[in-house]
C-alpha positions in Angstrom: 133.0 149.6 59.1 132.5 148.1 62.4 129.1 147.6 63.7 129.2 150.3 66.0 129.7 152.9 63.2 126.8 151.6 60.8 123.5 153.6 61.0 120.5 152.3 63.1 117.8 150.6 60.8 114.8 152.4 60.7 111.5 151.1 60.7 110.0 147.8 62.0 112.0 144.4 61.1 110.7 142.3 58.3 108.7 139.5 59.8 109.0 137.0 57.2 110.7 136.6 53.6 109.1 135.5 50.2 110.3 132.3 50.2 109.2 131.5 54.2 105.8 133.1 53.4 105.1 131.2 50.2 106.0 127.8 51.8 103.4 129.0 54.2 101.0 129.5 51.9 101.5 126.0 50.2 101.0 124.2 53.3 97.7 126.1 53.7 97.1 124.9 49.9 97.6 121.6 50.5 95.9 121.2 53.7 92.3 122.7 52.7 93.1 122.6 48.8 93.8 125.8 46.8 90.3 127.0 45.9 89.4 127.2 49.5 92.3 129.1 50.8 92.1 133.4 49.9 94.9 135.7 50.7 93.0 136.8 53.9 93.6 133.6 55.0 96.9 133.5 54.6 97.7 136.8 55.9 96.0 136.0 59.2 97.9 132.8 59.3 101.2 133.9 58.7 100.3 137.2 61.0 100.8 139.9 58.2 98.3 141.8 56.6 97.2 141.5 52.9 98.9 144.8 52.2 102.4 142.9 53.2 101.1 139.6 51.2 101.0 141.8 48.0 104.0 143.6 48.6 106.0 140.1 48.0 103.1 138.4 45.3 100.7 139.5 42.2 98.3 136.9 43.3 98.0 133.6 45.1 98.9 131.5 42.6 102.5 133.5 42.3 103.8 131.9 45.8 104.4 128.7 44.1 106.7 130.6 41.9 108.9 132.4 44.6 112.2 130.8 43.5 111.4 130.5 39.6 113.9 133.6 38.8 116.4 132.5 40.8 116.0 128.9 39.7 116.3 129.9 35.6 119.3 131.9 36.6 121.0 128.9 38.1 119.9 126.7 35.2 121.8 129.5 32.9 124.6 129.7 34.7 125.3 125.8 34.9 124.7 126.0 31.0 127.4 128.7 30.8 129.9 127.0 32.8 129.6 123.9 31.4 132.9 122.6 29.0 132.4 120.8 25.8 130.4 118.0 27.0 127.6 116.5 25.7 124.9 119.1 25.6 122.4 117.4 26.7 123.9 115.9 29.8 124.8 119.4 30.2 121.1 120.6 30.2 120.2 117.5 32.5 122.9 118.2 35.5 122.5 122.1 35.2 118.7 121.2 35.3 119.2 119.5 38.3 121.4 121.5 40.3 119.0 124.6 39.5 116.1 122.8 41.2 117.3 120.5 44.1 117.4 122.7 46.9 118.4 120.0 49.3 116.2 117.6 51.2 116.1 120.7 54.2 113.8 122.3 51.5 111.7 119.0 50.6 108.2 120.2 52.2 108.3 123.2 50.3 109.3 121.7 47.1 107.0 118.6 47.3 104.1 120.9 48.2 105.4 123.0 45.1 105.2 119.7 42.9 101.7 118.7 44.3 100.1 122.6 43.2 101.6 122.7 39.8 100.4 119.6 39.2 96.9 119.8 40.2 95.8 123.4 40.7 94.7 125.0 37.5 95.5 128.5 38.8 98.8 127.2 39.1 99.3 125.6 35.9 97.9 128.5 34.2 100.7 130.4 35.1 103.3 127.4 34.7 102.7 127.8 30.7 104.5 130.8 31.0 107.3 129.9 33.0 107.8 126.5 30.9 108.4 129.0 28.3 110.9 130.8 29.5 112.9 127.4 30.1 112.2 126.0 26.9 113.5 129.5 25.5 116.7 129.1 27.4 117.4 125.4 26.3 116.5 125.7 22.6 119.0 128.9 22.8 121.6 126.7 24.3 120.9 123.4 22.2 121.0 125.9 18.9 124.2 127.4 19.8 126.2 124.4 20.6 124.9 121.6 17.9 123.1 124.2 15.5 120.0 124.2 13.8 120.8 121.2 11.2 118.5 120.6 8.9 115.0 121.6 9.7 115.8 123.5 13.1 113.3 120.7 15.0 116.1 119.4 17.3 116.5 122.3 19.5 112.8 122.4 20.0 112.2 119.0 20.6 115.2 119.0 23.2 113.4 121.8 25.1 110.3 120.3 25.4 111.5 117.3 26.3 113.1 118.6 29.0 109.7 120.4 30.1 108.4 116.6 29.9 111.1 114.7 31.5 110.8 117.3 34.6 107.0 117.2 35.0 107.4 113.5 34.8 110.5 113.6 37.2 108.0 115.2 39.8 105.4 113.1 39.1 107.7 110.4 40.5 108.9 112.3 43.1 105.9 112.6 44.6 105.2 108.9 44.0 108.0 107.9 46.1 108.9 109.8 49.3 112.0 108.1 50.1 113.9 109.5 46.8 115.3 112.6 45.9 114.0 114.9 43.0 117.3 114.8 42.2 117.4 111.0 41.6 113.9 110.8 40.1 114.6 113.9 37.3 118.3 111.7 36.3 116.1 109.0 35.9 113.3 110.5 33.4 115.9 112.9 31.8 118.1 109.4 31.0 114.8 107.8 29.5 113.2 111.0 27.8 116.1 113.4 26.4 117.0 112.9 23.0 120.5 111.4 22.2 
């Protein structure tokens, strides 16, 4: 079908994307403080209605997790595509690949990291998100290494991965000249059990 044969799109074109709106909201949170920015402030500043905001997000804290489902899917795909390499090394590289959005998204990613590390409302949601990631790691390690002995190794690796990621994001915020991938590799090397 050629462009001239396609039916005309009905309705108003989309004025923003979820990611663009999240980046905008995060910028406001960092500038003014998370607790001092409401949904109405975000909507007015972005030139959208309150209703449009809620089409994308259930709450203002949800904007921080806009890419979470896609990142987790990329992480699962990275683990599934891995060969017979060292499972812990595979986890680290798949994690880096899933969270590294490239330098063109550094501002968004740094704002997200800052909010996750400092805003209590965002941290409350982090518990649920981190639980999903831990479950994927635990299942992967169990499948690759078995649940030998008392089965604690997969659990330990799963928690160590989240701790390493959190530490890497904190390091990245302290070292703006570095990349997130570099910081994650440093922390995974130091914190993941081998």
